[in-house]
Biotite code that builds the C-alpha atoms (Angstrom):
import biotite.structure as struc

atoms = struc.array([
    struc.Atom([-35.568, -22.277, 10.692], chain_id="A", res_id=1, res_name="UNK", atom_name="CA", element="C"),
    struc.Atom([-32.301, -20.732, 9.626], chain_id="A", res_id=2, res_name="UNK", atom_name="CA", element="C"),
    struc.Atom([-29.430, -20.868, 12.099], chain_id="A", res_id=3, res_name="UNK", atom_name="CA", element="C"),
    struc.Atom([-27.188, -17.944, 12.979], chain_id="A", res_id=4, res_name="UNK", atom_name="CA", element="C"),
    struc.Atom([-23.854, -17.872, 11.241], chain_id="A", res_id=5, res_name="UNK", atom_name="CA", element="C"),
    struc.Atom([-21.030, -19.118, 13.422], chain_id="A", res_id=6, res_name="UNK", atom_name="CA", element="C"),
    struc.Atom([-18.282, -16.534, 13.751], chain_id="A", res_id=7, res_name="UNK", atom_name="CA", element="C"),
    struc.Atom([-14.939, -18.211, 12.957], chain_id="A", res_id=8, res_name="UNK", atom_name="CA", element="C"),
    struc.Atom([-12.574, -15.364, 13.897], chain_id="A", res_id=9, res_name="UNK", atom_name="CA", element="C"),
    struc.Atom([-9.738, -15.154, 13.042], chain_id="A", res_id=10, res_name="UNK", atom_name="CA", element="C"),
    struc.Atom([-9.117, -16.387, 9.543], chain_id="A", res_id=11, res_name="UNK", atom_name="CA", element="C"),
    struc.Atom([-12.674, -16.574, 8.271], chain_id="A", res_id=12, res_name="UNK", atom_name="CA", element="C"),
    struc.Atom([-14.140, -14.735, 5.308], chain_id="A", res_id=13, res_name="UNK", atom_name="CA", element="C"),
    struc.Atom([-16.087, -11.566, 6.034], chain_id="A", res_id=14, res_name="UNK", atom_name="CA", element="C"),
    struc.Atom([-19.825, -12.264, 5.606], chain_id="A", res_id=15, res_name="UNK", atom_name="CA", element="C"),
    struc.Atom([-22.208, -9.429, 4.758], chain_id="A", res_id=16, res_name="UNK", atom_name="CA", element="C"),
    struc.Atom([-25.725, -9.905, 6.141], chain_id="A", res_id=17, res_name="UNK", atom_name="CA", element="C"),
    struc.Atom([-28.906, -7.796, 5.969], chain_id="A", res_id=18, res_name="UNK", atom_name="CA", element="C"),
    struc.Atom([-28.169, -5.952, 9.200], chain_id="A", res_id=19, res_name="UNK", atom_name="CA", element="C"),
    struc.Atom([-24.661, -5.011, 8.072], chain_id="A", res_id=20, res_name="UNK", atom_name="CA", element="C"),
    struc.Atom([-25.947, -2.720, 5.300], chain_id="A", res_id=21, res_name="UNK", atom_name="CA", element="C"),
    struc.Atom([-27.338, 0.599, 6.489], chain_id="A", res_id=22, res_name="UNK", atom_name="CA", element="C"),
    struc.Atom([-30.206, 2.623, 5.052], chain_id="A", res_id=23, res_name="UNK", atom_name="CA", element="C"),
    struc.Atom([-27.575, 4.983, 3.608], chain_id="A", res_id=24, res_name="UNK", atom_name="CA", element="C"),
    struc.Atom([-25.989, 2.091, 1.705], chain_id="A", res_id=25, res_name="UNK", atom_name="CA", element="C"),
    struc.Atom([-22.880, 1.713, 3.818], chain_id="A", res_id=26, res_name="UNK", atom_name="CA", element="C"),
    struc.Atom([-21.371, -1.460, 5.204], chain_id="A", res_id=27, res_name="UNK", atom_name="CA", element="C"),
    struc.Atom([-20.920, -1.782, 8.977], chain_id="A", res_id=28, res_name="UNK", atom_name="CA", element="C"),
    struc.Atom([-17.926, -4.102, 9.066], chain_id="A", res_id=29, res_name="UNK", atom_name="CA", element="C"),
    struc.Atom([-17.752, -3.946, 12.866], chain_id="A", res_id=30, res_name="UNK", atom_name="CA", element="C"),
    struc.Atom([-20.983, -5.958, 13.112], chain_id="A", res_id=31, res_name="UNK", atom_name="CA", element="C"),
    struc.Atom([-20.072, -8.484, 10.396], chain_id="A", res_id=32, res_name="UNK", atom_name="CA", element="C"),
    struc.Atom([-19.101, -12.036, 11.236], chain_id="A", res_id=33, res_name="UNK", atom_name="CA", element="C"),
    struc.Atom([-16.421, -14.204, 9.680], chain_id="A", res_id=34, res_name="UNK", atom_name="CA", element="C"),
    struc.Atom([-17.345, -17.602, 8.310], chain_id="A", res_id=35, res_name="UNK", atom_name="CA", element="C"),
    struc.Atom([-15.651, -20.575, 6.732], chain_id="A", res_id=36, res_name="UNK", atom_name="CA", element="C"),
    struc.Atom([-16.274, -19.995, 3.029], chain_id="A", res_id=37, res_name="UNK", atom_name="CA", element="C"),
    struc.Atom([-14.624, -21.684, 0.049], chain_id="A", res_id=38, res_name="UNK", atom_name="CA", element="C"),
    struc.Atom([-12.322, -19.530, -2.105], chain_id="A", res_id=39, res_name="UNK", atom_name="CA", element="C"),
    struc.Atom([-14.574, -20.172, -5.104], chain_id="A", res_id=40, res_name="UNK", atom_name="CA", element="C"),
    struc.Atom([-18.093, -19.344, -3.957], chain_id="A", res_id=41, res_name="UNK", atom_name="CA", element="C"),
    struc.Atom([-21.111, -18.027, -5.834], chain_id="A", res_id=42, res_name="UNK", atom_name="CA", element="C"),
    struc.Atom([-21.691, -15.811, -2.800], chain_id="A", res_id=43, res_name="UNK", atom_name="CA", element="C"),
    struc.Atom([-18.363, -13.982, -3.172], chain_id="A", res_id=44, res_name="UNK", atom_name="CA", element="C"),
    struc.Atom([-18.807, -10.283, -3.931], chain_id="A", res_id=45, res_name="UNK", atom_name="CA", element="C"),
    struc.Atom([-16.446, -8.853, -6.547], chain_id="A", res_id=46, res_name="UNK", atom_name="CA", element="C"),
    struc.Atom([-15.198, -5.260, -6.764], chain_id="A", res_id=47, res_name="UNK", atom_name="CA", element="C"),
    struc.Atom([-17.497, -4.358, -9.682], chain_id="A", res_id=48, res_name="UNK", atom_name="CA", element="C"),
    struc.Atom([-20.650, -5.789, -8.059], chain_id="A", res_id=49, res_name="UNK", atom_name="CA", element="C"),
    struc.Atom([-23.153, -4.495, -5.566], chain_id="A", res_id=50, res_name="UNK", atom_name="CA", element="C"),
    struc.Atom([-25.061, -6.101, -2.730], chain_id="A", res_id=51, res_name="UNK", atom_name="CA", element="C"),
    struc.Atom([-28.776, -5.310, -2.449], chain_id="A", res_id=52, res_name="UNK", atom_name="CA", element="C"),
    struc.Atom([-30.638, -5.461, 0.858], chain_id="A", res_id=53, res_name="UNK", atom_name="CA", element="C"),
    struc.Atom([-33.907, -7.050, -0.264], chain_id="A", res_id=54, res_name="UNK", atom_name="CA", element="C"),
    struc.Atom([-35.947, -6.959, 2.939], chain_id="A", res_id=55, res_name="UNK", atom_name="CA", element="C"),
    struc.Atom([-37.459, -4.001, 4.790], chain_id="A", res_id=56, res_name="UNK", atom_name="CA", element="C"),
    struc.Atom([-37.887, -1.837, 6.751], chain_id="A", res_id=57, res_name="UNK", atom_name="CA", element="C"),
    struc.Atom([-35.696, -0.212, 4.088], chain_id="A", res_id=58, res_name="UNK", atom_name="CA", element="C"),
    struc.Atom([-33.973, -1.258, 0.885], chain_id="A", res_id=59, res_name="UNK", atom_name="CA", element="C"),
    struc.Atom([-30.467, -0.199, 0.071], chain_id="A", res_id=60, res_name="UNK", atom_name="CA", element="C"),
    struc.Atom([-27.373, -1.340, -1.766], chain_id="A", res_id=61, res_name="UNK", atom_name="CA", element="C"),
    struc.Atom([-23.651, -1.289, -1.094], chain_id="A", res_id=62, res_name="UNK", atom_name="CA", element="C"),
    struc.Atom([-20.887, -1.464, -3.692], chain_id="A", res_id=63, res_name="UNK", atom_name="CA", element="C"),
    struc.Atom([-17.634, -2.671, -2.116], chain_id="A", res_id=64, res_name="UNK", atom_name="CA", element="C"),
    struc.Atom([-15.331, -1.369, -4.831], chain_id="A", res_id=65, res_name="UNK", atom_name="CA", element="C"),
    struc.Atom([-11.759, -2.224, -3.862], chain_id="A", res_id=66, res_name="UNK", atom_name="CA", element="C"),
    struc.Atom([-12.598, -3.604, -0.423], chain_id="A", res_id=67, res_name="UNK", atom_name="CA", element="C"),
    struc.Atom([-9.351, -4.757, 1.214], chain_id="A", res_id=68, res_name="UNK", atom_name="CA", element="C"),
    struc.Atom([-10.400, -8.373, 1.752], chain_id="A", res_id=69, res_name="UNK", atom_name="CA", element="C"),
    struc.Atom([-12.699, -11.043, 0.278], chain_id="A", res_id=70, res_name="UNK", atom_name="CA", element="C"),
    struc.Atom([-16.398, -10.794, 1.139], chain_id="A", res_id=71, res_name="UNK", atom_name="CA", element="C"),
    struc.Atom([-19.352, -13.141, 0.802], chain_id="A", res_id=72, res_name="UNK", atom_name="CA", element="C"),
    struc.Atom([-23.001, -12.074, 0.834], chain_id="A", res_id=73, res_name="UNK", atom_name="CA", element="C"),
    struc.Atom([-25.525, -14.115, 2.773], chain_id="A", res_id=74, res_name="UNK", atom_name="CA", element="C"),
    struc.Atom([-29.135, -14.660, 1.669], chain_id="A", res_id=75, res_name="UNK", atom_name="CA", element="C"),
    struc.Atom([-31.526, -12.879, 1.389], chain_id="A", res_id=76, res_name="UNK", atom_name="CA", element="C"),
    struc.Atom([-29.059, -10.337, -0.024], chain_id="A", res_id=77, res_name="UNK", atom_name="CA", element="C"),
    struc.Atom([-28.771, -10.165, -3.804], chain_id="A", res_id=78, res_name="UNK", atom_name="CA", element="C"),
    struc.Atom([-25.420, -9.840, -5.554], chain_id="A", res_id=79, res_name="UNK", atom_name="CA", element="C"),
    struc.Atom([-25.796, -7.816, -8.743], chain_id="A", res_id=80, res_name="UNK", atom_name="CA", element="C"),
    struc.Atom([-23.268, -7.527, -11.543], chain_id="A", res_id=81, res_name="UNK", atom_name="CA", element="C"),
    struc.Atom([-23.847, -4.317, -13.516], chain_id="A", res_id=82, res_name="UNK", atom_name="CA", element="C"),
    struc.Atom([-23.572, -4.100, -17.273], chain_id="A", res_id=83, res_name="UNK", atom_name="CA", element="C"),
    struc.Atom([-20.404, -2.408, -18.602], chain_id="A", res_id=84, res_name="UNK", atom_name="CA", element="C"),
    struc.Atom([-22.235, 0.920, -19.036], chain_id="A", res_id=85, res_name="UNK", atom_name="CA", element="C"),
    struc.Atom([-23.261, 1.044, -15.354], chain_id="A", res_id=86, res_name="UNK", atom_name="CA", element="C"),
    struc.Atom([-21.020, 1.909, -12.395], chain_id="A", res_id=87, res_name="UNK", atom_name="CA", element="C"),
    struc.Atom([-21.810, -0.266, -9.321], chain_id="A", res_id=88, res_name="UNK", atom_name="CA", element="C"),
    struc.Atom([-21.455, 2.646, -6.901], chain_id="A", res_id=89, res_name="UNK", atom_name="CA", element="C"),
    struc.Atom([-23.766, 4.782, -9.051], chain_id="A", res_id=90, res_name="UNK", atom_name="CA", element="C"),
    struc.Atom([-26.388, 2.022, -8.987], chain_id="A", res_id=91, res_name="UNK", atom_name="CA", element="C"),
    struc.Atom([-26.056, 1.734, -5.196], chain_id="A", res_id=92, res_name="UNK", atom_name="CA", element="C"),
    struc.Atom([-26.504, 5.527, -4.928], chain_id="A", res_id=93, res_name="UNK", atom_name="CA", element="C"),
    struc.Atom([-29.518, 5.413, -7.290], chain_id="A", res_id=94, res_name="UNK", atom_name="CA", element="C"),
    struc.Atom([-31.169, 2.651, -5.240], chain_id="A", res_id=95, res_name="UNK", atom_name="CA", element="C"),
    struc.Atom([-31.068, 4.935, -2.199], chain_id="A", res_id=96, res_name="UNK", atom_name="CA", element="C"),
    struc.Atom([-32.759, 7.838, -3.993], chain_id="A", res_id=97, res_name="UNK", atom_name="CA", element="C"),
    struc.Atom([-36.414, 8.745, -3.268], chain_id="A", res_id=98, res_name="UNK", atom_name="CA", element="C"),
    struc.Atom([-37.669, 7.691, -6.723], chain_id="A", res_id=99, res_name="UNK", atom_name="CA", element="C"),
    struc.Atom([-36.191, 4.195, -6.357], chain_id="A", res_id=100, res_name="UNK", atom_name="CA", element="C"),
    struc.Atom([-37.482, 3.906, -2.779], chain_id="A", res_id=101, res_name="UNK", atom_name="CA", element="C"),
    struc.Atom([-40.953, 4.906, -3.981], chain_id="A", res_id=102, res_name="UNK", atom_name="CA", element="C"),
    struc.Atom([-40.746, 2.232, -6.673], chain_id="A", res_id=103, res_name="UNK", atom_name="CA", element="C"),
    struc.Atom([-39.724, -0.374, -4.076], chain_id="A", res_id=104, res_name="UNK", atom_name="CA", element="C"),
    struc.Atom([-42.650, 0.560, -1.810], chain_id="A", res_id=105, res_name="UNK", atom_name="CA", element="C"),
    struc.Atom([-44.996, 0.075, -4.772], chain_id="A", res_id=106, res_name="UNK", atom_name="CA", element="C"),
    struc.Atom([-43.690, -3.428, -5.612], chain_id="A", res_id=107, res_name="UNK", atom_name="CA", element="C"),
    struc.Atom([-42.804, -4.767, -2.148], chain_id="A", res_id=108, res_name="UNK", atom_name="CA", element="C"),
    struc.Atom([-44.412, -8.013, -1.085], chain_id="A", res_id=109, res_name="UNK", atom_name="CA", element="C"),
    struc.Atom([-45.167, -9.213, 2.422], chain_id="A", res_id=110, res_name="UNK", atom_name="CA", element="C"),
    struc.Atom([-47.105, -8.006, 5.424], chain_id="A", res_id=111, res_name="UNK", atom_name="CA", element="C"),
    struc.Atom([-44.736, -7.836, 8.389], chain_id="A", res_id=112, res_name="UNK", atom_name="CA", element="C"),
    struc.Atom([-41.386, -7.721, 6.636], chain_id="A", res_id=113, res_name="UNK", atom_name="CA", element="C"),
    struc.Atom([-41.664, -6.404, 3.136], chain_id="A", res_id=114, res_name="UNK", atom_name="CA", element="C"),
    struc.Atom([-39.312, -7.748, 0.515], chain_id="A", res_id=115, res_name="UNK", atom_name="CA", element="C"),
    struc.Atom([-38.315, -6.972, -3.017], chain_id="A", res_id=116, res_name="UNK", atom_name="CA", element="C"),
    struc.Atom([-38.245, -9.909, -5.400], chain_id="A", res_id=117, res_name="UNK", atom_name="CA", element="C"),
    struc.Atom([-35.295, -10.144, -7.766], chain_id="A", res_id=118, res_name="UNK", atom_name="CA", element="C"),
    struc.Atom([-37.576, -9.658, -10.781], chain_id="A", res_id=119, res_name="UNK", atom_name="CA", element="C"),
    struc.Atom([-38.954, -6.410, -9.330], chain_id="A", res_id=120, res_name="UNK", atom_name="CA", element="C"),
    struc.Atom([-35.424, -5.208, -8.588], chain_id="A", res_id=121, res_name="UNK", atom_name="CA", element="C"),
    struc.Atom([-34.330, -5.915, -12.150], chain_id="A", res_id=122, res_name="UNK", atom_name="CA", element="C"),
    struc.Atom([-37.302, -3.875, -13.458], chain_id="A", res_id=123, res_name="UNK", atom_name="CA", element="C"),
    struc.Atom([-36.248, -0.784, -11.443], chain_id="A", res_id=124, res_name="UNK", atom_name="CA", element="C"),
    struc.Atom([-36.279, 2.143, -13.887], chain_id="A", res_id=125, res_name="UNK", atom_name="CA", element="C"),
    struc.Atom([-32.797, 3.667, -14.062], chain_id="A", res_id=126, res_name="UNK", atom_name="CA", element="C"),
    struc.Atom([-31.576, 6.525, -16.210], chain_id="A", res_id=127, res_name="UNK", atom_name="CA", element="C"),
    struc.Atom([-27.908, 5.885, -16.908], chain_id="A", res_id=128, res_name="UNK", atom_name="CA", element="C"),
    struc.Atom([-25.816, 8.923, -17.734], chain_id="A", res_id=129, res_name="UNK", atom_name="CA", element="C"),
    struc.Atom([-22.359, 8.356, -19.266], chain_id="A", res_id=130, res_name="UNK", atom_name="CA", element="C"),
    struc.Atom([-19.854, 6.559, -16.986], chain_id="A", res_id=131, res_name="UNK", atom_name="CA", element="C"),
    struc.Atom([-17.840, 9.724, -16.310], chain_id="A", res_id=132, res_name="UNK", atom_name="CA", element="C"),
    struc.Atom([-21.028, 11.464, -15.144], chain_id="A", res_id=133, res_name="UNK", atom_name="CA", element="C"),
    struc.Atom([-21.930, 8.475, -12.957], chain_id="A", res_id=134, res_name="UNK", atom_name="CA", element="C"),
    struc.Atom([-18.468, 8.644, -11.384], chain_id="A", res_id=135, res_name="UNK", atom_name="CA", element="C"),
    struc.Atom([-18.832, 12.397, -10.782], chain_id="A", res_id=136, res_name="UNK", atom_name="CA", element="C"),
    struc.Atom([-22.269, 11.907, -9.186], chain_id="A", res_id=137, res_name="UNK", atom_name="CA", element="C"),
    struc.Atom([-20.898, 9.224, -6.837], chain_id="A", res_id=138, res_name="UNK", atom_name="CA", element="C"),
    struc.Atom([-17.959, 11.458, -5.852], chain_id="A", res_id=139, res_name="UNK", atom_name="CA", element="C"),
    struc.Atom([-20.247, 14.460, -5.253], chain_id="A", res_id=140, res_name="UNK", atom_name="CA", element="C"),
    struc.Atom([-22.670, 12.346, -3.201], chain_id="A", res_id=141, res_name="UNK", atom_name="CA", element="C"),
    struc.Atom([-19.816, 11.014, -1.041], chain_id="A", res_id=142, res_name="UNK", atom_name="CA", element="C"),
    struc.Atom([-18.537, 14.571, -0.464], chain_id="A", res_id=143, res_name="UNK", atom_name="CA", element="C"),
    struc.Atom([-22.052, 15.772, 0.403], chain_id="A", res_id=144, res_name="UNK", atom_name="CA", element="C"),
    struc.Atom([-22.433, 12.930, 2.933], chain_id="A", res_id=145, res_name="UNK", atom_name="CA", element="C"),
    struc.Atom([-19.055, 13.762, 4.449], chain_id="A", res_id=146, res_name="UNK", atom_name="CA", element="C"),
    struc.Atom([-19.933, 17.465, 4.628], chain_id="A", res_id=147, res_name="UNK", atom_name="CA", element="C"),
    struc.Atom([-23.237, 16.651, 6.364], chain_id="A", res_id=148, res_name="UNK", atom_name="CA", element="C"),
    struc.Atom([-21.445, 14.425, 8.884], chain_id="A", res_id=149, res_name="UNK", atom_name="CA", element="C"),
    struc.Atom([-18.838, 17.118, 9.563], chain_id="A", res_id=150, res_name="UNK", atom_name="CA", element="C"),
    struc.Atom([-21.524, 19.811, 9.953], chain_id="A", res_id=151, res_name="UNK", atom_name="CA", element="C"),
    struc.Atom([-23.320, 17.609, 12.509], chain_id="A", res_id=152, res_name="UNK", atom_name="CA", element="C"),
    struc.Atom([-20.068, 17.056, 14.362], chain_id="A", res_id=153, res_name="UNK", atom_name="CA", element="C"),
    struc.Atom([-19.281, 20.804, 14.378], chain_id="A", res_id=154, res_name="UNK", atom_name="CA", element="C"),
    struc.Atom([-22.817, 21.534, 15.665], chain_id="A", res_id=155, res_name="UNK", atom_name="CA", element="C"),
    struc.Atom([-22.318, 19.004, 18.491], chain_id="A", res_id=156, res_name="UNK", atom_name="CA", element="C"),
    struc.Atom([-18.952, 20.567, 19.388], chain_id="A", res_id=157, res_name="UNK", atom_name="CA", element="C"),
    struc.Atom([-20.491, 24.064, 19.414], chain_id="A", res_id=158, res_name="UNK", atom_name="CA", element="C"),
    struc.Atom([-23.313, 22.848, 21.635], chain_id="A", res_id=159, res_name="UNK", atom_name="CA", element="C"),
    struc.Atom([-20.878, 21.162, 24.030], chain_id="A", res_id=160, res_name="UNK", atom_name="CA", element="C"),
    struc.Atom([-18.711, 24.298, 24.187], chain_id="A", res_id=161, res_name="UNK", atom_name="CA", element="C"),
    struc.Atom([-21.738, 26.515, 24.854], chain_id="A", res_id=162, res_name="UNK", atom_name="CA", element="C"),
    struc.Atom([-23.062, 24.142, 27.526], chain_id="A", res_id=163, res_name="UNK", atom_name="CA", element="C"),
    struc.Atom([-19.647, 24.036, 29.221], chain_id="A", res_id=164, res_name="UNK", atom_name="CA", element="C"),
    struc.Atom([-19.522, 27.854, 29.153], chain_id="A", res_id=165, res_name="UNK", atom_name="CA", element="C"),
    struc.Atom([-22.993, 28.082, 30.653], chain_id="A", res_id=166, res_name="UNK", atom_name="CA", element="C"),
    struc.Atom([-21.988, 25.595, 33.364], chain_id="A", res_id=167, res_name="UNK", atom_name="CA", element="C"),
    struc.Atom([-18.921, 27.687, 34.200], chain_id="A", res_id=168, res_name="UNK", atom_name="CA", element="C"),
    struc.Atom([-21.006, 30.859, 34.227], chain_id="A", res_id=169, res_name="UNK", atom_name="CA", element="C"),
    struc.Atom([-23.647, 29.336, 36.504], chain_id="A", res_id=170, res_name="UNK", atom_name="CA", element="C"),
    struc.Atom([-20.962, 28.316, 39.000], chain_id="A", res_id=171, res_name="UNK", atom_name="CA", element="C"),
    struc.Atom([-19.220, 31.705, 38.873], chain_id="A", res_id=172, res_name="UNK", atom_name="CA", element="C"),
    struc.Atom([-22.070, 33.413, 40.690], chain_id="A", res_id=173, res_name="UNK", atom_name="CA", element="C"),
    struc.Atom([-23.217, 31.787, 43.880], chain_id="A", res_id=174, res_name="UNK", atom_name="CA", element="C"),
    struc.Atom([-26.337, 33.196, 45.466], chain_id="A", res_id=175, res_name="UNK", atom_name="CA", element="C"),
    struc.Atom([-27.584, 32.770, 48.988], chain_id="A", res_id=176, res_name="UNK", atom_name="CA", element="C"),
    struc.Atom([-31.166, 31.714, 49.543], chain_id="A", res_id=177, res_name="UNK", atom_name="CA", element="C"),
    struc.Atom([-31.953, 35.402, 50.090], chain_id="A", res_id=178, res_name="UNK", atom_name="CA", element="C"),
    struc.Atom([-30.867, 36.156, 46.529], chain_id="A", res_id=179, res_name="UNK", atom_name="CA", element="C"),
    struc.Atom([-27.753, 38.186, 47.407], chain_id="A", res_id=180, res_name="UNK", atom_name="CA", element="C"),
    struc.Atom([-24.470, 37.542, 45.629], chain_id="A", res_id=181, res_name="UNK", atom_name="CA", element="C"),
    struc.Atom([-21.848, 35.985, 47.941], chain_id="A", res_id=182, res_name="UNK", atom_name="CA", element="C"),
    struc.Atom([-18.905, 36.895, 45.708], chain_id="A", res_id=183, res_name="UNK", atom_name="CA", element="C"),
])
């Protein structure tokens, strides 16, 4: 049985685990632990690499880019180094797309917790546009995600404002049990 990682705050190296990568392919650093890791480790994630979440209930990838501090990835995560004609963030975006998710469902192994073997991941069909197009797609996808988050936030604010107005309105008119207005 595998033991939990011991958190060595402060001073440890940030360790990315399965649960730290979301279905949207983002990294939740607030849940990550810090561990004692050597400076030269095969588990260290470099700026041009991506980390693949290999076990279900979903499969996603995160590309750290210029993350402000060293990171190590913990098994069963895979660290992938793209070829020069592939942008890590584009690959992470592609892995989250419906066609890739459909492919993963078709090749997943396991009954309770489904997993993607490294060989199956490496056979994922990917159409690679030119690097400048990959960069533009990543930027557009990030803006679309931000717009969606802002629209949700605006909708919540509108709802809260309407509810507060309705509360004020309901308190403005006080009725007696007979139904007559006391004000």
